[in-house]
N, C-alpha and C positions, 0 to 999 in steps of 0.2 A: 503495498500500500504506500502511495506518496505520503508524504510527511511537508506540511507547509506550515509555517508560524507565521501570521498575520500580527504584525506588529504596528501599535498606533502611538504617536506622540502625544506632546503637552496639549492640553486643553480640549481633545477629542472626546475625553470623557463629557465634555458640556454641550454635546451635541444635541439638536431637539429643541436647545434653547439659546444657545449661543448664537447670533446674528443668522438666524433662520433665513433671512433675504439672501444671504450668501452660501449658506452651508445647508439649507433645507432643514425639514421638521422632523427628519429619521434622528432615532438615538443610534448610539453605539451599538448598544443592545438590539436593535431592530436591523441593523446591519448583519451583526454578529449570528441572529437566528438566520437571517438569508443566505449568509457564508455556509453555514452548517449545512441548509438543506441542500445547498448548489453542491458542497463538497461529498455530502454522502452519494450522489450522484454520479460524482467523475472519480469516486475511490479514493477521496482525500481525507487523511486524517489532518484536523487542523487543532493549532495551538492558538489562541487567541487571548492578547495582552495590549494594555495600555498603560503609559506612565507619563508622568507629568516631569521624570528627570532624567537627564540625558545619560548619566554614568547608567542608570538601569537601562534603557534605551539599548546601549551599546552593551551591555551584558545579555540582555535577550539577543540580538544579533548573533554574539559568539556561540551562545548556547544554542540555536538555530544552525549555526556553521557546523559546531562540533556534532551535533545529530544527524548530519547529511541532509537536513528539510531545506526547501526553498523558503523563501522571504517575501511574502507580499507586505511591504510598509509605506505608511502613511506617516512620516517623520515629521508632518506640520511643520512649526517655524524651525526645527533643526536641520530641515531640507536645505536651508538658505545660509545656515549658520555653524554646522557641528563637523567641522575637520575630523573629529573622534569618531562619530559616526560613520563618515564615509571610509576611514580607514578601518573600523570593525568589519564593515560590509566587505570592502576588498580583502581585508586579511581572513575572513571568515571561509572563503572560497565557497560561499552559499551564492546559488542563484537567486538574484532579487530582481523584484518587479516593485517601482515605485508608483505610488498611486495619490491623486489627491481630489476632494470633493468639488472642488472649484476650479475653474480655469485659470490658473496662476499667472498665464503669461496675459490676461484681461485685467488684472489687477495692479497694485502697487509695484513699482519697478525693482524694488530689493525683493519682490516674490518671483521674479523672472528669472533668476540663477538658481540651480540647483547643484549643491556641492555634492549631492548622492547620486544622480544622474550617471556620471562617466562611469560608475562601480555598478549601475543595475543593467539587465537585460533590456528593459523599456520602463517607458512612463507612460500612464494614462492619467488624463486630467479633464475634468470639466464636466462630468456625467454624474454629479451627485455620486449618492449609493450605488450607482450601475459601474463607477468606476472600480470599486471593489468587487465586483461581480466578473467585469472584463479582466481584471487583472487577473483572478483566481483561474480563470479558464485559460487564460495565455499562461500563466506559470505551470499549470499542471501539463499543458500542452508540452511547453519547453523541456519540463522534467520528463515527460515520456519520452521524447525525442532523444534526450541526452542519454537515458536509461537504455533505450530500445540500441542506439550506436555502440554504445559501451558493452552489451552482450553480442553484439556482432564481432567483437574483437578481441 
């Protein structure tokens, strides 16, 4: 079974009440429930976590990498500021996909640069909670392809 860790950064615990005009009305629990249903159909085991602390998020990335799991990550504000998180993704050797609820490129200019995108397989943003579902589907497909290629060697 494929293992994927869904890792969420600061303030995502406030979804549903934090700036609903930008982030929508879905809560992080709503997103988790939808992803768990999707994961079951994909044959994916999910670990779902959220933290407001950079070091803890770095630890979550390292754990996922050590377990050989893929990472679906919404690093929130740490996307644009955390070299430590970038280094953790790169150093963990985990396959990662970055997701965002809002279209970060249509927002403030400081949100236009992602420090983690260069070490992720891809980035999905701007589709609300669907960004997570698209990311999960993409990541599961990438892991399947990697595993199939490895089994042929």
